[in-house]
Structure formats: C-alpha cells, structure tokens
C-alpha positions in Angstrom: 33.0 -11.5 -16.2 29.3 -10.7 -16.9 28.4 -7.2 -16.0 25.7 -7.0 -13.1 23.3 -5.4 -15.4 23.9 -7.9 -18.2 23.0 -10.6 -15.7 19.6 -9.1 -15.5 19.0 -9.6 -19.2 20.2 -13.2 -18.8 17.9 -13.8 -16.0 15.1 -12.3 -18.0 15.8 -14.6 -21.0 15.8 -17.6 -18.6 12.5 -16.6 -17.0 10.8 -16.0 -20.4 12.1 -19.4 -21.6 10.8 -21.1 -18.3 7.5 -19.6 -18.6 7.0 -20.8 -22.2 8.1 -24.2 -21.3 5.7 -24.3 -18.4 2.7 -22.6 -20.1 3.1 -22.1 -24.0 0.2 -19.7 -24.0 1.4 -17.5 -20.9 2.5 -14.4 -22.8 -0.3 -14.6 -25.3 -2.8 -14.7 -22.5 -1.0 -12.0 -20.6 -1.0 -9.7 -23.6 -4.8 -9.6 -23.4 -5.1 -9.7 -19.6 -5.3 -6.2 -18.2 -8.6 -6.6 -16.1 -7.4 -6.8 -12.5 -9.9 -6.6 -9.7 -7.2 -5.2 -7.3 -5.3 -1.9 -7.0 -2.3 -2.4 -4.8 -0.9 0.9 -3.2 2.3 0.0 -1.3 5.7 1.1 -0.2 8.6 1.2 -2.6 10.6 -1.2 -0.3 12.1 -4.0 -2.5 11.2 -6.6 0.1 7.4 -6.3 -0.5 6.6 -7.5 -4.0 2.9 -7.0 -4.6 2.0 -10.0 -6.7 4.2 -12.6 -5.0 3.0 -12.1 -1.4 -0.8 -12.6 -2.3 -0.1 -15.3 -4.8 -1.5 -13.6 -7.9 0.0 -13.6 -11.5 1.0 -10.7 -13.6 -2.1 -8.8 -14.9 -4.3 -9.6 -11.8 -3.0 -6.6 -9.7 -2.6 -2.9 -10.7 0.3 -1.6 -8.7 1.4 1.9 -7.4 4.2 2.2 -5.0 5.9 5.1 -3.3 8.1 5.7 -0.1 5.8 4.9 3.0 2.6 4.1 0.9 1.3 7.7 0.9 -1.8 9.0 -0.8 -1.3 12.8 -0.9 -4.0 14.9 -2.5 -1.5 17.0 -4.5 0.2 13.8 -5.9 -1.0 13.7 -9.5 0.9 10.5 -10.1 -1.0 8.6 -7.3 -4.4 10.1 -8.1 -4.0 9.3 -11.8 -3.3 5.7 -11.0 -6.4 5.6 -8.7 -8.6 7.2 -11.4 -7.4 4.9 -14.2 -7.9 1.8 -11.8 -11.4 2.8 -10.7 -12.7 4.4 -13.9 -11.1 2.4 -16.6 -10.1 -0.9 -15.1 -13.1 -1.0 -12.9 -11.2 -2.6 -9.9 -13.3 -3.8 -7.1 -10.8 -3.6 -4.2 -8.1 -1.0 -3.4 -5.4 -2.4 -1.0 -3.3 0.1 1.0 -0.4 -2.2 2.1 2.1 -0.9 4.5 4.7 -2.9 6.2 6.1 -3.2 9.7 9.7 -1.7 10.2 9.1 0.7 7.3 12.2 3.0 7.0 10.2 5.9 5.9 7.8 5.8 8.7 10.7 5.2 11.2 12.5 8.3 9.8 9.3 10.4 10.2 8.5 9.0 13.7 12.0 9.9 15.0 12.7 13.1 13.1 15.5 11.6 11.2 16.9 14.0 8.5 17.6 12.2 5.3 17.4 14.9 2.5 14.8 15.7 -0.1 12.6 12.9 1.1 12.1 14.8 4.4 9.4 16.8 2.6 7.5 13.8 1.4 7.8 12.3 4.9 6.2 15.4 6.4 2.9 13.8 5.6 3.7 10.8 7.7 4.7 13.1 10.6 1.3 14.7 10.3 -0.1 11.2 11.2 2.4 11.0 14.0 1.5 14.4 15.4 -2.2 13.6 15.3 -1.6 10.4 17.4 1.3 11.7 19.7 -0.6 11.0 22.9 -1.3 7.5 21.8 2.2 6.8 20.6 3.6 8.2 23.8 2.0 5.5 25.9 3.9 2.8 24.0 7.3 2.3 25.7 8.9 -0.2 23.4 10.4 1.3 20.3 9.6 -1.5 18.1 6.0 -1.7 19.2 5.8 2.0 18.7 7.0 1.9 15.2 4.7 -1.0 14.4 1.8 1.0 15.6 2.9 4.1 13.7 3.0 1.9 10.6 -0.5 0.7 11.2 -1.7 4.2 11.9 -0.1 5.5 8.7 -1.9 2.8 6.7 -5.2 3.6 8.3 -4.8 7.4 7.4 -4.2 6.5 3.8 -7.4 4.4 3.6 -9.2 7.7 4.7 -7.2 9.8 2.2 -8.2 7.5 -0.7 -11.8 7.5 0.3 -11.8 11.3 0.4 -10.6 11.6 -3.2 -13.0 12.8 -5.9 -12.4 9.7 -7.8 -13.8 7.5 -5.0 -16.6 9.8 -4.1 -17.8 10.1 -7.7 -17.5 6.3 -8.1 -19.7 5.7 -5.0 -22.3 8.3 -6.1 -22.7 6.4 -9.3 -23.2 3.2 -7.5 -19.8 1.6 -8.4 -18.8 -1.2 -5.9 -15.2 -0.4 -4.6 -13.9 -1.3 -1.2 -10.8 0.3 0.2 -8.8 -2.0 2.6 -5.9 -1.3 5.0 -3.3 -4.1 5.5 0.2 -4.2 7.1 2.8 -6.8 5.9 5.2 -8.3 8.3 8.7 -8.9 6.9 9.5 -11.3 9.6 7.1 -14.0 8.8 5.6 -12.9 5.4 2.1 -12.7 6.8 -0.2 -9.9 6.0 -2.4 -8.3 8.9 -5.8 -6.9 8.1 -6.2 -3.7 10.0 -9.9 -4.0 9.8 -10.6 -0.6 8.3 -12.2 -1.8 5.0 -14.6 0.9 3.8 -17.1 1.3 1.0 -17.6 5.0 1.6 -15.9 7.9 3.1 -17.8 8.2 6.4 -17.4 4.5 7.1 -13.5 4.8 6.6 -13.4 7.6 9.1 -15.6 5.8 11.7 -13.5 2.6 11.3 -10.2 4.6 11.5 -11.3 6.3 14.8 -12.6 3.1 16.3 -9.4 1.1 15.3 -7.2 3.7 16.9 -9.1 3.6 20.3 -9.4 -0.1 20.2 -5.7 -0.8 19.6 -4.8 1.7 22.3 -7.0 -0.3 24.8 -5.4 -3.5 23.7 -1.9 -2.3 24.4 -2.8 -0.6 27.7 
C-alpha cells in the first residue's frame, strides 16, 4: 500500500504532467514569472487557498500566511515579506484576507487556552478588548465571531499602513493600496470590508467609520 506521503509525490507527478499536456510552456513561463501585482496576507487555515479563490495562476500572487492573519510589528517574518513585496516586487495591492469562523479568532474571542499559540493570539485579544462594547451588543455567537473576524482584518489593514515600509513607499510616491477582505467558507465568496487605503490616515479613518457603520447596521 502506498504511503500517504508517497501519494503526494505521485500527485505531484500527475499534476506536472497534466500541466505540460495542457500548456507545454507552462513551467518555462512560470520560471521567469515573479512579478505579481498582489501581496496576499491570509490565515494559515488550509481551507483558504490564496490563488484558487481569486482565480489567479502561480506567480501572480505573493503570499504570506499565519494564524489569524496577523501583522505584528515585532514579527520580522511578516515585515520582511512586506518589504520584499513592496520594494523588490513593486506590488500594487496588499490584500489582508481573513475568513469567517476563524478558529484563532474564536479562541481569542472566547479566552480559550490552547498552548503556545495563546501568546500569538494575545494580539487578537487586543482587538477584542478595543471593541468590547460593540461586540457585547451582538447576542448571536456566530454573528459576534463574524464581526470579530472583520474587526481583526480591519486592524491589520491599519497595522500594515503603519509599517515603515509602507510609509516610506508612500513618501516616495509609490502607488500601493492596502485592502481588507473576509472570505466565507460557506459559499466561497469574499466580502470587501470597504477599508481600502492608500495612506495611514485614510486607513485609520476608514477603520473607525466602518466600525461605527456596521454597529448601526446590526442595531
């Protein structure tokens, strides 16, 4: 019986063969195609594949993923990805993509103890604490979690806009827009949270307005 890991190699061979049959120049073209217009910052959740859900091919999206799609200013991994994407690849759009029902956000929202990751999720709890009054007005647990997922994404848009990488890029006139989206696992549709920003002040203004607007919509 084939080992489960060996099956992955077999799948890879079939995939490569299929690609060559469909497009003989696929790998030659891909080899020279590292000029994406998009940086995707998303959750590590295996159900949210970056390229597939926006219908783009390999080489068209530069991707960074971590639990609960966080941008923490002491995380050199994420900051290095952002700098390379902005300074070297010259991406035009940074997409912060969370998803409804996120397990990391749920654990932070409900104070669930998991282990080492609790320290990472402390950043999500900061977002929760900042909006505790708003979240307290939402009785339905699912809606409360959905709203928390949205607020978390919005906060990360602000965090990205506050990085030295983005501030310096905007100061030299580089056109980079940061977007906040939330993906719905139930239907495969992405929701635009309407906090797209081309500068730090715009991000903060949109974040505050979106928070109050959605609170009124649910009232």
